[in-house]
C-alpha positions in Angstrom: -4.9 -18.5 -0.5 -3.1 -18.9 2.8 -4.9 -20.3 5.7 -3.9 -20.4 9.4 -5.4 -22.9 11.7 -5.1 -23.9 15.5 -4.1 -27.5 15.6 -3.5 -30.1 18.2 -0.6 -32.5 18.1 -2.9 -35.3 16.6 -4.0 -33.0 13.6 -7.4 -31.9 14.8 -8.6 -28.3 15.0 -7.5 -26.6 18.1 -9.8 -24.9 20.5 -8.7 -21.4 21.2 -6.8 -19.0 18.9 -5.0 -16.8 21.1 -3.9 -19.7 23.3 -2.8 -22.1 20.5 0.4 -24.1 21.1 0.5 -24.9 17.4 -0.7 -23.5 14.1 -0.6 -25.0 10.6 -0.2 -22.8 7.7 -2.0 -24.1 4.6 -1.5 -23.1 1.0 -4.9 -23.8 -0.7 -5.2 -23.6 -4.7 -7.9 -24.9 -7.0 -9.4 -26.9 -4.0 -6.4 -28.7 -2.7 -3.8 -28.4 0.0 -0.6 -27.5 -1.9 1.5 -26.9 1.3 1.1 -27.7 4.9 3.8 -26.6 7.7 2.9 -26.6 11.4 4.4 -23.8 13.3 5.2 -24.3 17.1 4.0 -20.8 18.1 3.5 -21.5 21.9 0.7 -18.8 22.3 -0.3 -20.8 25.1 2.7 -20.0 27.1 3.2 -16.4 25.8 -0.6 -15.3 26.3 0.1 -13.6 29.6 3.6 -12.5 28.8 4.1 -8.6 28.2 1.8 -5.7 28.7 -1.5 -4.9 27.3 -1.9 -5.7 23.5 1.3 -7.1 23.2 0.1 -10.7 22.8 -2.4 -9.3 19.9 0.5 -7.5 18.3 2.5 -10.8 18.4 -0.3 -12.7 16.4 -0.9 -9.9 13.9 2.9 -9.8 13.2 2.9 -13.8 12.7 -0.2 -13.5 10.3 1.3 -10.6 8.4 4.9 -12.4 8.2 2.9 -15.4 6.6 0.7 -13.5 4.4 -2.3 -15.2 6.0 -6.0 -14.5 4.2 -7.9 -16.6 6.7 -7.8 -18.1 10.2 -9.8 -21.0 11.2 -10.2 -22.0 15.0 -12.6 -23.5 17.5 -12.7 -20.5 19.4 -11.7 -17.0 19.2 -12.3 -13.7 21.8 -14.0 -10.7 20.5 -10.9 -8.6 20.8 -9.0 -11.0 18.6 -12.0 -11.2 16.2 -12.3 -7.4 15.9 -8.4 -7.1 15.3 -8.4 -9.8 12.7 -11.4 -8.1 11.0 -9.7 -4.8 10.9 -6.8 -6.6 9.1 -9.0 -7.8 6.3 -8.7 -11.3 7.5 -11.5 -13.9 6.9 -12.4 -15.7 10.2 -13.9 -19.0 10.8 -14.8 -20.2 14.3 -16.9 -22.8 15.9 -15.4 -25.6 13.9 -13.9 -29.1 15.0 -12.6 -32.3 13.3 -9.5 -33.1 11.3 -7.7 -29.9 10.5 -7.0 -30.5 6.9 -10.6 -31.6 6.3 -11.8 -28.5 7.9 -9.2 -26.3 5.9 -10.7 -27.7 2.6 -14.3 -27.2 3.7 -13.6 -23.5 4.5 -10.8 -22.2 2.2 -12.5 -19.5 0.0 
């Protein structure tokens, strides 16, 4: 399973998905993290650039390119939640704590 999780520089779960600065991509197999890579996505800076819907499209492309099955974050807006649901991506929100621990708790 491939999980994308918003992260802070100190390895904690990030607050907002659409304005995340960094996103970790975790490959989880048999209850263990096999691979962990942090991508500097800069969605915090890119959020208000471009036309209507362009930011959601940027995030959708990132998730498709990385074959993500699940997104974990502290918060996600309803528009983004709707889009990811339509893409068939599992969503976990309202979480906090060390990102790797949270991934292991919620990866399914």
